[in-house]
N, C-alpha and C positions, 0 to 999 in steps of 0.2 A: 574435643574430650571434654567430659564434664568434670568441674570441680567441686570440692567440699563447699566452696562459698556459694555455688550455684542451687543447693539443695539445704543447707545449714537452717534453722531456726532462730529467730530472736530469743534473748533471755528474759521469757516473759514469767515463767514459774519460778519464782526464787522463795526460798525459806532461810530461817537462820535454825541454828542447832537446838534452840529452846522451843520451837513450836511442836505441838504436839502431832502425832501421826495423821490424827483426823485433819487437823489445820493443812498438813501437807497434802494429804490426798483431795482436800477440796480445793487447793490452789492447782492440783494437777488436772482435776476435772474441769476446773474453770478456764484452764487455757488449753485444754485438748492435747495434753501430752503424757506420757508414759513416766517423766522423770521430772524432779524439780532440783535446781541447782541450789545446794547450801553455801551460803557464804557466812564464814565466820572469821572475824579480824584475828582470833587467837589461833587460828590455823594457818599454816603457809600457804595455802590455796584453797580453792573452791573443792567441795566434794559433791557428791549427788546421792539423792535418795529416789529409789525407782519403785516401779509398781510390784516387782519383786519383793524388794525390801519389805513393803507394807503388807504383802500377802504372808510372808514368812512370819511376820509379828502376829498377824491375825490368825494365821494356822496354830501358832503356838499359844493363843489363847490370852494375848495381851491386851491392856486395856488402851484403844485407840486416842482415849482422851486424856490418858496419864503417861505413856510413854512418849518420850522426844525423839525426834530426828536425830540428833547427835549419838543416839545410842545405836542406831539403825542404818545409818548412811554409808553409803560405799565411799571410802576413801582412797583406794589404789585406783586410779583412772587411766584410761587410755584417752590420749588427746591426739588432736589433728591440728595442721595448719590449713589456712583456706585455699591455697594454692595446690593441697595435695589432689591427686587424680580421686574422683570420688570410688572408683573400683579398689584402690589402695585403702580407703576407709573401711570400705564394705569388708575387704578381706580381713583387715585387723579385726572387727567386730565378729564376723564369723570365727576368726581363730581363737579370740578371746572369749566366746559366747557372752557378749553383751550385745545390748541394742542402743546405747548413746554412747557419743563421746563428745568430749568438750572441745571447742574450737578457739584457738588462740592464736593471735598476731603478736607475736613476740611474746612478750609477759601479759599481756591483754587479755582478758576472756571476751571473745566476741560473739559467741554464738553456742548451740548445741546441735549435733547431728544425731537424727535418729533412724534406724533401720527402716523406719516408715518413710523418712525423707529421701533416703538412698533409692529405695522401691520406687516412690513416687516420682522423683526427679529423674535417675538415670535407668530406669527399666531393665535392672542387672540381673545377672544370671539367677537361677532358681535356687541356687544353695544359699544365696543370701537371704531370700524371702523364707529359706526354710529356718534360718536362725531368728527371725523375728518371731 
């Protein structure tokens, strides 16, 4: 049985809350990912900014060079452990309508799992692909 650790990606796309939305999008493109992890020592834990967050700001006519990540990031996250079954993580993603989960080993953030990772590694059910 495939586990989250078999499919998760390294934490490459990282931004801070004061980065502009353009900088976040550039970082995501550079690392070929649909989300960037937002690290802020002022917050109790990491957050995420996703393609959807960027698209919402763009559609609202916001200036991507002025708006900052901290005003658009997703704070309430679904997390997973590396030992979780990949199907369990996929089920959670579908249930909550999300495409990314942060992976923690105890208190330490060790990776990110995207629906694309799930499909690539797990070859899971079509309902998971529909959520992506």
